[in-house]
C-alpha positions in Angstrom: 0.0 0.0 0.0 1.3 3.4 -0.9 1.7 6.1 1.7 -0.3 9.3 1.1 2.7 11.4 0.1 3.7 8.9 -2.7 0.1 8.4 -3.8 -0.3 12.2 -4.2 2.9 12.4 -6.2 1.9 9.5 -8.5 -1.5 11.1 -9.0 0.2 14.4 -10.0 2.4 12.4 -12.5 -0.7 10.7 -13.9 -2.2 14.1 -14.6 1.0 15.3 -16.2 0.9 12.3 -18.5 -2.7 13.1 -19.4 -1.7 16.7 -20.2 1.2 15.4 -22.3 -1.3 13.4 -24.4 -3.5 16.5 -24.7 -0.5 18.6 -25.7 0.6 16.2 -28.5 -2.9 15.9 -29.8 -2.9 19.7 -30.1 0.4 19.5 -31.9 -1.0 16.9 -34.2 -4.0 19.1 -35.0 -1.7 22.1 -35.6 0.5 20.1 -37.9 -2.6 18.9 -39.9 -3.8 22.5 -40.1 -0.4 23.4 -41.5 -0.5 20.6 -44.1 2.3 18.6 -42.5 0.5 15.2 -42.4 3.7 13.3 -41.4 4.3 15.5 -38.4 0.5 15.2 -37.6 0.9 11.4 -37.7 4.0 11.5 -35.5 2.3 13.7 -32.9 -0.8 11.6 -33.0 1.3 8.5 -32.3 3.0 10.4 -29.4 -0.5 11.2 -28.1 -1.4 7.5 -28.0 1.9 6.7 -26.3 1.3 9.3 -23.6 -2.2 8.0 -23.0 -0.6 4.6 -22.4 1.8 6.1 -19.9 -1.1 7.7 -18.0 -2.8 4.3 -18.1 0.2 2.7 -16.4 0.1 5.3 -13.6 -3.6 4.8 -13.2 -3.3 1.0 -13.1 -0.4 1.2 -10.6 -2.4 3.5 -8.3 -5.4 1.2 -8.4 -3.3 -2.0 -7.9 -1.7 -0.3 -4.8 -5.1 0.5 -3.3 -4.6 4.3 -3.7 -7.3 6.6 -4.8 -7.0 8.0 -8.3 -7.5 11.8 -8.4 -8.0 13.3 -11.8 -7.4 17.1 -12.0 -8.5 19.7 -14.5 -6.3 19.5 -17.5 -4.9 22.8 -18.8 -5.8 23.8 -22.4 -2.8 23.4 -24.6 -1.7 26.2 -27.0 -3.2 26.6 -30.4 0.0 27.8 -32.1 3.4 26.1 -32.0 5.4 28.0 -34.6 7.7 26.3 -37.1 8.3 22.5 -37.1 11.7 23.2 -35.4 10.1 25.3 -32.8 7.5 22.6 -32.2 10.2 20.0 -31.6 12.1 22.4 -29.4 8.9 22.7 -27.3 8.5 18.9 -27.4 12.0 18.3 -26.2 11.6 20.9 -23.4 8.3 19.2 -22.3 10.0 15.8 -22.3 12.8 17.1 -20.2 10.2 18.5 -17.8 8.6 15.0 -17.6 12.0 13.4 -17.1 12.8 15.6 -14.2 9.4 14.9 -12.7 9.9 11.1 -13.0 13.4 11.4 -11.4 11.9 13.3 -8.5 9.3 10.6 -8.1 12.0 7.9 -8.0 13.9 9.9 -5.4 10.8 10.2 -3.3 10.0 6.5 -3.7 13.6 5.6 -2.6 13.4 8.1 0.3 10.2 6.5 1.4 11.8 3.0 1.0 9.0 2.0 -1.4 10.9 -0.4 -3.5 7.9 -1.6 -5.5 7.3 1.9 -6.7 11.0 2.4 -7.4 10.9 -0.7 -9.7 7.7 0.5 -11.4 9.4 3.9 -12.1 12.5 2.3 -13.7 10.5 1.7 -16.9 9.7 5.4 -17.1 13.3 6.4 -16.5 14.3 4.3 -19.5 11.4 5.5 -21.6 12.3 9.1 -21.0 15.9 8.5 -22.3 14.3 7.2 -25.5 11.9 10.1 -25.7 14.6 12.7 -25.5 16.9 10.9 -27.9 14.1 10.7 -30.5 13.3 14.4 -30.1 17.0 15.4 -30.4 17.3 13.3 -33.5 14.3 14.9 -35.2 15.6 18.4 -34.1 19.0 17.7 -35.6 17.3 16.8 -38.9 15.2 19.9 -38.8 18.2 22.0 -38.2 20.0 20.4 -41.2 16.9 20.9 -43.4 16.8 24.6 -42.3 14.5 26.6 -44.5 14.8 24.0 -47.3 11.3 23.1 -48.2 12.4 19.8 -49.9 14.2 18.7 -46.7 11.1 19.5 -44.6 9.0 17.4 -47.0 11.3 14.5 -46.8 11.3 14.6 -43.0 7.5 15.0 -43.1 7.3 11.8 -45.2 9.6 10.0 -42.8 7.6 11.0 -39.7 4.4 9.8 -41.5 5.7 6.2 -41.3 5.6 6.1 -37.4 3.2 3.7 -35.8 0.3 1.8 -37.3 -0.4 4.5 -39.9 
């Protein structure tokens, strides 16, 4: 059974993951609006992934006998700028989530909750992958620069992600 402090922190992370999904759905919609269907697909797949992350926190809280507390989810922005700016925002958001997961792990260890520590290890590894993916796409966007052809090639590449 989780103590109240850890249950509260895990609930907060659950809500951050739900916001992440909402943010990426907004980025997908923005990309569609801008005619970047590959980017739209990539962000739609990211939205699905974040929903799965939220589901993992939800299930863990339930399995541990803790109460799930859903909060009001902030409205995401409507505008995200250029594709490069969008991925800079994506990377910054993932770095925020990584810090949050690390703080959760530190709390679990301080509380000597080893089950929660083990649960969080998956997210630690996942965040390394998330940031690496974002950095790779950002590097490609920087190489493409203002070159429309380069952006279209990347848009096509991003369109191949997931079960599209």
